[in-house]
C-alpha positions in Angstrom: -21.1 9.6 -8.8 -18.4 9.3 -6.0 -20.0 12.2 -4.3 -23.5 10.5 -4.2 -22.2 7.1 -3.1 -20.5 9.1 -0.3 -23.5 10.7 0.6 -25.4 7.5 0.9 -22.4 5.9 2.9 -22.2 8.6 5.6 -26.0 8.5 6.2 -25.3 5.1 7.7 -24.0 4.5 11.4 -20.5 3.0 12.2 -18.9 2.3 15.0 -15.4 2.3 14.9 -13.0 0.1 17.4 -9.9 2.3 17.3 -6.7 1.5 18.7 -4.9 4.5 20.6 -1.5 2.7 20.7 0.2 1.9 23.9 0.6 5.3 25.7 2.6 8.1 23.6 -0.2 9.9 22.0 1.9 10.3 18.8 1.6 6.9 18.5 -2.0 6.9 17.4 -2.4 6.3 13.5 -3.3 8.9 11.2 -6.8 7.3 10.4 -7.4 7.2 14.2 -6.8 10.6 14.8 -8.9 11.6 11.8 -11.6 9.6 13.5 -11.5 11.2 16.5 -11.8 15.0 15.0 -15.1 14.0 13.4 -16.7 11.7 16.2 -20.1 12.4 17.7 -19.2 10.0 20.8 -16.2 8.5 22.2 -16.3 5.4 24.5 -12.8 5.1 26.1 -11.1 3.5 29.1 -8.1 3.8 31.7 -5.6 2.7 29.3 -5.6 5.6 26.7 -3.6 8.7 27.0 -6.3 11.2 27.6 -4.6 14.0 25.4 -5.9 12.0 22.6 -9.3 13.2 23.4 -8.0 16.7 22.7 -8.1 15.8 19.1 -12.1 15.6 19.7 -14.3 18.8 18.8 -15.8 20.6 21.5 -19.7 18.7 20.7 -18.1 15.6 21.0 -19.9 13.2 24.0 -16.9 11.7 25.9 -18.1 8.5 27.7 -15.5 7.1 30.3 -15.9 3.2 30.9 -12.5 2.4 32.8 -12.1 1.2 36.3 -12.2 4.1 39.0 -10.8 3.8 42.3 -13.3 2.6 45.0 -15.7 1.9 42.7 -17.3 -0.9 41.1 -15.9 -1.5 37.5 -18.4 -1.5 34.6 -18.7 -4.7 32.8 -18.2 -5.7 29.4 -22.2 -6.0 28.8 -22.7 -2.8 30.0 -20.0 -1.6 27.5 -21.6 -3.2 24.7 -24.8 -1.9 25.7 -23.4 1.7 25.7 -21.9 1.0 21.9 -25.1 -0.4 20.8 -27.3 2.6 22.4 -24.8 5.3 21.4 -25.0 4.2 17.7 -28.6 4.3 17.3 -28.6 8.0 18.0 -25.2 9.1 16.5 -23.4 8.9 13.2 -19.9 8.5 14.2 -19.3 6.4 17.2 -15.5 5.4 18.6 -14.6 2.8 20.8 -10.8 4.1 21.9 -9.0 1.3 23.2 -5.4 1.1 24.6 -2.9 -0.8 22.2 -4.6 -2.6 19.4 -8.2 -3.4 20.0 -8.1 -6.9 19.0 -5.0 -7.9 21.1 -6.0 -8.6 24.7 -8.7 -5.7 24.5 -11.9 -7.5 24.1 -12.6 -6.0 20.7 -13.7 -9.2 19.0 -16.3 -9.3 22.0 -17.4 -5.8 21.2 -17.3 -6.3 17.2 -19.3 -9.6 18.0 -22.3 -7.8 19.9 -22.3 -4.8 17.6 -22.7 -7.1 14.7 -25.3 -9.2 15.8 -27.4 -6.1 16.7 -27.2 -5.2 13.2 -24.5 -2.4 13.2 -21.7 -1.6 10.9 -18.4 -2.0 12.3 -14.7 -1.2 11.3 -11.4 -1.9 13.0 -8.9 0.6 13.2 -5.6 -1.4 14.2 -3.5 0.3 16.7 0.4 0.1 17.8 0.6 -2.7 20.5 2.7 -2.4 23.8 3.7 -6.0 22.6 6.2 -4.4 20.5 6.1 -0.7 21.4 7.4 -1.1 24.9 10.1 -3.4 24.2 11.1 -1.0 21.4 11.0 2.0 23.8 12.9 -0.1 26.3 15.7 -0.5 23.9 15.0 -4.4 23.1 13.8 -5.5 19.6 11.4 -8.0 19.9 12.9 -9.9 17.2 16.8 -10.4 16.0 18.4 -12.8 13.5 21.4 -13.4 16.0 18.9 -13.9 18.9 15.9 -15.6 18.2 13.7 -17.0 15.8 9.9 -17.1 17.8 8.4 -15.1 20.4 5.3 -15.8 22.1 2.9 -13.3 23.9 0.9 -14.5 26.8 -1.6 -12.6 28.7 -1.3 -12.6 32.7 -4.6 -12.5 33.5 -4.4 -16.3 34.6 -3.2 -17.5 37.9 0.1 -19.7 36.5 -0.7 -21.5 40.2 -3.9 -22.8 39.5 -4.4 -26.7 39.1 -5.4 -26.7 35.4 -3.7 -24.0 33.4 -4.8 -22.8 29.9 -0.8 -22.1 29.5 1.5 -24.6 27.9 4.6 -23.9 30.2 6.6 -26.3 28.9 6.0 -25.4 25.3 6.8 -21.8 26.0 9.8 -22.5 28.2 11.5 -23.7 25.3 10.8 -20.6 23.0 13.6 -17.7 22.5 11.3 -14.8 23.6 8.4 -14.5 25.9 6.3 -11.4 26.3 3.7 -11.0 29.4 1.2 -8.4 29.4 -1.0 -7.8 32.6 1.4 -10.4 34.6 3.2 -7.7 37.1 1.0 -9.6 40.1 2.0 -13.0 39.0 5.6 -12.3 38.4 6.9 -14.7 41.0 4.7 -17.4 40.0 5.4 -17.0 36.1 9.1 -16.9 36.7 9.0 -20.3 39.2 6.8 -22.1 36.7 9.4 -21.3 33.8 12.4 -22.3 35.9 10.3 -25.7 36.7 10.0 -26.4 33.3 13.6 -25.8 32.3 14.2 -22.2 31.4 17.7 -21.3 32.5 17.6 -19.4 35.8 20.1 -16.8 34.3 17.7 -15.7 31.4 17.6 -12.1 31.1 14.3 -10.5 32.0 13.2 -6.9 31.8 10.2 -5.4 33.3 9.0 -1.9 31.9 6.0 -0.2 33.0 3.9 2.9 31.9 6.1 2.1 28.3 6.5 4.6 26.0 5.9 7.4 28.3 8.0 10.0 30.1 7.0 8.0 33.1 8.5 4.8 31.9 10.6 2.8 34.2 12.6 -0.3 33.7 14.1 -3.0 35.9 16.7 -5.6 34.0 17.6 -8.9 35.8 17.2 -12.6 35.4 14.2 -15.1 36.1 16.0 -16.0 39.5 16.2 -12.5 40.7 13.7 -10.2 38.9 11.0 -10.7 41.3 12.8 -9.5 44.3 14.7 -6.5 42.2 10.7 -5.4 41.1 9.9 -5.3 45.2 13.0 -3.4 45.8 12.7 -0.9 42.9 9.2 0.3 44.1 8.8 2.2 40.7 7.2 -0.6 38.6 3.6 -0.4 38.6 0.8 -1.6 36.2 0.6 -1.1 33.3 3.9 -3.4 32.8 5.4 -5.7 30.1 7.7 -8.3 30.8 10.0 -9.5 28.2 12.0 -12.5 28.8 14.9 -14.2 26.6 18.7 -13.3 25.6 17.5 -10.5 23.4 17.0 -8.3 26.5 21.1 -8.3 26.5 20.6 -5.8 23.2 19.4 -3.2 25.9 22.7 -2.3 26.9 23.4 -0.7 23.1 20.0 0.2 21.9 18.4 2.0 25.1 17.5 5.0 23.2 14.3 6.4 25.1 15.6 6.7 28.6 18.6 8.4 27.6 17.0 11.4 26.4 18.2 14.7 27.9 14.9 15.4 29.4 13.8 11.9 30.2 11.7 11.6 33.4 11.7 15.3 34.0 8.6 16.6 35.4 8.5 20.1 33.7 5.7 22.7 34.2 5.1 24.9 31.5 3.1 28.1 32.5 2.6 29.9 28.9 -0.7 30.6 27.4 -2.6 27.5 26.0 -2.6 28.6 22.4 1.1 29.5 22.3 2.5 26.8 24.4 2.6 23.8 21.5 6.1 24.7 20.4 7.6 24.5 23.8 5.5 21.7 25.0 6.0 19.3 21.9 9.9 19.8 22.2 10.4 19.3 25.4 8.2 16.2 25.2 10.4 15.1 22.2 13.7 15.4 24.4 11.6 13.0 26.8 10.0 15.5 29.5 6.6 14.7 31.2 5.2 18.4 30.3 2.6 19.7 32.7 0.8 22.6 31.3 -0.3 25.2 33.9 -1.2 28.3 31.8 -1.1 31.4 33.8 -1.8 33.9 31.3 -4.3 34.1 28.5 -4.5 36.9 25.7 -7.5 38.7 25.1 -8.0 41.9 23.1 -8.4 45.1 25.0 -12.2 46.1 25.7 -12.0 49.3 23.8 -10.4 49.5 20.4 -10.6 53.6 20.6 -6.9 54.0 20.8 -6.1 51.3 18.1 -8.7 52.3 15.9 -7.6 55.9 15.9 -3.8 55.5 15.3 -4.9 52.8 11.8 -7.2 56.1 11.1 -3.9 58.4 11.0 -1.4 55.7 9.9 0.0 57.7 7.5 1.7 60.1 9.7 3.9 57.6 11.4 7.4 57.0 10.6 8.2 53.9 12.6 6.0 51.3 13.7 7.7 48.7 16.5 6.1 45.4 17.6 7.5 44.1 21.0 5.6 40.8 20.8 3.8 38.1 18.4 0.7 39.4 20.0 1.3 43.0 19.0 1.5 41.9 15.3 -1.5 39.5 15.9 -4.0 41.8 17.4 -2.9 44.9 15.5 -3.3 43.3 12.0 -6.7 41.7 12.9 -7.9 45.3 13.8 -6.6 46.4 10.6 -8.7 44.1 8.7 -11.6 44.9 10.7 -11.0 48.7 9.7 -11.1 47.6 5.8 -7.1 48.0 5.5 -4.2 45.6 4.7 -0.5 45.6 4.8 -0.2 48.1 2.1 -0.8 50.8 4.8 2.8 50.1 6.0 4.1 51.5 2.9 7.2 54.1 3.5 7.1 52.9 7.3 10.1 51.8 9.4 8.9 48.5 10.6 11.1 47.3 13.9 10.4 43.8 15.7 11.7 42.7 19.1 12.9 39.1 17.9 12.6 36.5 15.6 9.2 35.3 16.5 7.6 38.4 15.9 9.5 39.0 12.6 7.8 35.5 11.5 4.2 36.8 12.6 5.0 39.9 10.7 6.1 37.8 7.7 2.8 35.7 8.1 1.0 39.4 6.8 3.6 39.7 3.9 5.7 42.2 5.3 9.5 42.1 6.4 10.8 43.6 9.4 13.4 46.6 8.8 15.5 46.0 11.9 15.6 43.2 14.4 17.7 43.9 17.6 20.5 41.4 18.3 19.3 41.4 22.0 15.4 40.7 22.1 14.7 43.4 24.7 13.4 46.9 24.7 16.9 48.0 25.5 18.1 46.3 22.5 15.6 47.9 20.3 16.9 51.3 21.9 20.7 50.2 21.1 19.6 49.5 17.6 18.0 52.9 16.8 21.0 54.5 18.3 21.8 55.4 14.8 18.6 57.0 14.0 17.6 60.4 14.3 14.5 60.3 16.1 13.7 63.9 16.6 10.2 64.8 15.8 9.8 61.3 14.3 6.3 59.8 14.9 6.5 56.3 16.5 4.0 54.1 16.9 4.1 50.8 19.4 1.4 48.5 19.2 1.4 46.5 22.5 0.1 44.9 25.5 -2.3 46.9 28.0 0.6 46.6 31.1 4.0 46.4 29.6 7.4 48.2 30.3 7.6 51.8 29.9 11.4 52.4 29.1 10.9 52.1 25.4 8.6 54.6 24.9 9.9 56.7 27.5 13.3 56.6 26.2 12.0 57.3 22.7 10.3 60.5 24.1 13.5 61.5 25.9 15.0 61.3 22.2 12.5 63.7 20.9 10.1 61.4 19.4 6.7 61.7 19.3 5.3 58.2 20.7 1.8 56.7 20.2 1.1 53.6 22.4 -1.9 51.4 20.8 -2.8 48.9 23.7 -4.3 46.2 21.6 -4.4 43.2 24.0 -3.8 42.3 27.7 -3.4 39.1 29.6 -5.6 37.7 32.3 -5.5 34.7 34.5 -7.2 31.9 32.8 -9.8 29.8 34.8 -7.8 26.7 36.6 -9.8 24.2 38.2 -9.3 23.4 41.7 -8.7 20.0 41.5 -5.6 20.9 39.0 -4.3 23.7 41.5 -4.5 21.0 44.6 -2.4 18.6 42.1 0.1 21.1 41.3 0.6 22.3 45.0 0.7 18.4 45.9 3.5 17.9 43.3 5.3 20.8 44.5 5.5 20.0 48.0 6.2 16.5 47.4 9.3 17.5 45.4 8.1 16.0 42.2 8.5 18.8 39.9 12.0 19.2 38.5 11.4 22.4 36.9 9.3 25.4 36.0 9.5 27.7 32.8 8.4 31.4 32.6 8.5 32.6 29.3 7.5 36.4 30.3 6.8 38.4 33.3 3.3 38.0 33.3 3.6 34.2 33.6 5.5 34.7 37.0 3.0 37.6 38.6 0.1 35.4 37.8 1.2 32.3 39.0 2.1 34.0 42.2 -1.5 35.2 42.3 -2.5 31.7 41.7 -0.8 30.3 44.4 -1.1 32.7 47.1 0.9 31.8 50.2 1.7 28.5 48.5 4.1 30.3 46.1 7.1 29.8 48.8 6.6 26.1 47.1 8.9 27.3 44.2 11.8 26.9 46.6 11.5 23.0 45.6 12.1 23.3 42.2 14.3 24.4 39.6 13.2 27.9 38.0 14.0 28.9 34.3 13.7 32.2 32.7 13.3 32.9 29.1 15.3 36.5 29.3 16.5 39.0 31.9 13.4 40.9 32.3 11.7 38.0 33.5 14.6 36.9 35.8 14.3 40.3 37.2 10.7 39.9 37.9 11.5 36.8 39.5 14.3 38.4 41.6 12.1 41.0 42.8 9.6 38.6 44.1 12.2 37.2 46.2 13.3 34.3 44.0 15.7 33.4 41.6 15.9 31.9 38.0 18.5 29.3 38.2 18.5 28.8 34.3 17.9 32.1 32.0 17.9 31.6 28.2 20.9 32.8 26.3 18.9 33.6 23.3 15.7 35.0 24.6 13.6 32.6 22.6 11.3 29.4 23.5 14.3 27.8 21.3 16.8 29.3 23.4 15.1 28.1 26.7 14.9 24.7 25.7 18.7 24.7 25.1 19.5 26.6 28.2 17.3 23.8 30.0 19.0 20.7 28.6 22.4 22.3 29.2 21.5 22.4 32.9 20.4 19.3 33.3 23.4 17.7 31.3 25.6 19.5 33.7 23.6 18.4 36.6 24.1 14.6 35.7 27.9 15.4 35.3 27.9 16.4 38.8 25.1 13.9 40.0 22.6 16.7 41.5 19.3 17.4 40.8 
């Protein structure tokens, strides 16, 4: 019964007005995220974080209806028409709106137009900047010691016009005021409030780009906040203005802007499919993460050698995995050859580090040996106690890799087979992205760039060409000594090197570096 009802319902077109939240992509609701994953069409504007569009599938049609510089803005009627026409050709249409669709977002107008056209509408509320931005600024919207009321006012209206729809006398007597879209009218707003008996020393905080690593806040009072904003230059739209004694709580609760990497612009060069952990962790510590993948991992063009090693797998005594990708691609080929992990019976398995060991465990196997130092040299040190004479050793690895491991093993009289099962290539990068990165490096807007392998550096060098010298304008971080040596061999220096040669170790080293830099008051 449930099944038939569900199928009947799914045949109907539905337009969802979804709140995208205030900026931080993690603040979208679970329902909003799930709908994006199934959407046929997404109509979005300038105030949404475009990272949310990554939740859509490849077939989703994306329609931008926001403002673009030097171009005429699309009208609300045109947006309504797009929603109506899209719903006639698609089953799931989403209108993705910043914050909450029914809070100063014209969601009500869109819902009205759709309903009049006979189209089913569902509202998915979103986290509003009304409360989220003050929260990220360290100011609660309500507190029993400070207020018993608050008002939210849109600033599109010019406060100096003769007949204002805002009752300035009434709101001037309230404990807390929140103004949205009001930055350009700041001076007029403060004058109006003081004229209506709000004390000039009433605390004010203005926060732009709230909930994002680019967030900036300026604190003052009614009499001086306009001048402070003019001098600061960092406050731009979108901005939220909060007025009231409750602003004083920021001194104790300012949590977001105190994160160890807050506001740092960090480029990560790792492959897109492997950058999630690094990206999300840096972001959680307050960094503005810019993804510039310089490598892409692809299988080798010929599997002849790998297939041969799998066919003759019984002869090997040792199997050494020097990377997560080595495990991943080798096991894919094992499966292709209609085998499974049972072929590892009686083999000594060695993994270069904990991430490689974790990938191996996904296939039901444990590593027999993982060196303390996550390098080829670490593996060789760990094997000192082993008699490798006439032992068959298989190394599934990248097409281009350091030869110190197989060559040293041969010197120890081992019989070594290298099975190249993947290679790294430079992924396609749009000219606009490259220009943007070069511009940011030239202007000194990049605080740090991360390299998690030698390939990430050498490929960036190829991508930037003559502009590689711009790396002198930023801090360079390396995952370990091998990567650092590659950087040094190319005329640069790793300012930061992970103590533990993992992504987690790199993050710890980066945070430690900036904490020390802050104490010394240097970049």
